[in-house]
C-alpha positions in Angstrom: 134.6 55.7 181.1 133.5 52.8 183.1 133.7 52.7 187.0 132.8 50.2 189.5 131.5 50.9 193.2 131.2 47.9 195.5 128.6 48.9 198.3 127.9 46.9 201.6 124.0 46.7 202.3 123.0 46.4 205.9 119.4 45.1 205.7 117.2 42.6 203.5 115.4 45.4 201.8 116.8 48.8 201.6 117.2 51.7 199.2 121.0 53.3 199.2 120.7 56.8 197.4 124.1 56.4 194.7 123.6 59.6 193.0 126.9 61.0 194.6 128.7 58.0 192.7 126.9 58.7 189.7 127.8 62.3 189.1 131.4 61.9 190.6 131.8 59.5 187.4 130.2 62.4 185.1 132.8 64.9 186.7 136.3 62.6 186.6 135.3 61.7 183.0 134.9 65.5 182.2 131.8 65.0 180.4 129.7 68.0 179.3 127.1 66.5 177.3 125.6 63.1 177.2 124.7 59.8 179.1 125.1 58.0 182.1 124.5 54.4 183.2 123.7 52.7 185.9 123.9 48.9 186.3 123.4 46.5 188.8 124.8 42.7 188.2 122.5 41.3 190.5 119.7 38.8 190.3 118.3 40.4 193.8 119.1 44.1 193.8 118.3 46.7 191.0 118.7 50.3 190.3 116.2 53.0 190.3 115.4 56.7 190.0 112.8 58.4 192.6 112.4 60.6 195.1 114.9 61.7 197.6 113.3 64.3 199.6 111.0 62.8 201.7 112.6 59.3 203.4 108.7 58.2 203.9 109.1 57.5 199.9 111.6 54.5 200.7 109.5 53.2 203.5 106.6 53.0 201.4 108.0 51.5 198.3 109.4 48.9 200.5 106.3 48.0 202.4 104.6 48.3 198.9 106.9 45.6 197.6 106.6 43.4 200.5 103.0 43.4 200.3 102.8 42.6 196.5 106.1 40.0 197.0 106.0 38.4 200.5 109.1 36.9 201.2 107.3 33.6 202.2 104.2 31.9 199.5 103.2 28.6 199.9 103.9 28.0 196.2 107.1 29.3 196.1 109.4 26.4 195.0 112.9 28.1 194.6 115.8 26.2 196.9 116.9 29.8 198.2 113.4 31.0 199.6 114.7 34.4 198.3 111.8 34.6 194.9 110.5 37.5 196.5 113.7 39.5 196.2 114.1 38.2 192.2 110.3 39.8 191.7 111.1 42.8 193.2 114.8 43.1 190.8 112.9 41.8 187.8 110.0 44.7 189.1 112.7 48.0 189.4 114.7 46.6 186.7 118.8 46.1 186.2 119.4 49.6 185.0 118.9 53.3 184.4 120.1 55.9 182.2 120.5 59.3 182.9 120.9 62.3 180.4 124.1 64.5 181.5 124.1 68.3 180.3 126.5 71.0 181.6 128.3 68.3 183.5 125.4 67.4 185.6 122.9 64.7 185.7 119.3 65.8 184.7 117.4 64.9 187.5 114.1 66.4 188.4 114.1 68.5 191.5 113.2 65.6 194.0 114.9 62.7 192.3 117.6 60.5 193.5 119.5 57.1 191.5 119.0 54.2 194.3 120.7 50.8 194.4 118.0 48.8 195.9 118.6 45.7 198.1 116.0 43.0 198.3 118.1 40.1 199.5 120.8 41.6 202.2 122.2 42.1 204.0 125.5 41.8 201.1 128.4 43.1 199.4 127.5 44.5 196.2 128.8 45.8 193.1 126.9 48.6 190.8 128.7 50.1 187.7 128.5 53.2 186.1 129.4 54.1 182.3 129.7 57.3 180.8 129.5 58.5 177.4 130.1 61.9 175.7 127.6 63.4 173.0 
């Protein structure tokens, strides 16, 4: 089963918890044991799995990404001016896979699946593919 979702981001950089969307696809597919893959088809956004209990983790991650990849750099040549967003998205990656067991995503106690925006605000799409087995 493949399902797409459209979300609207509200900031240049943000992490949006999409765990409930992924779990929804698993339930609708009726998969008890298998794999869920979450994929982002954008070059300035990504998907990650990280802590979903303490909001300071998201803030710290965004701050550290900005320190590592500053938005403006005198040597950047990309005409759109969003090289930092491309760097962040490449670092995070375009997809994540999650084991499904007993009809639930096998995530750690503090883990969630996040859509990571690095060039917003924008309307974005992500896909969830579920395999039985």
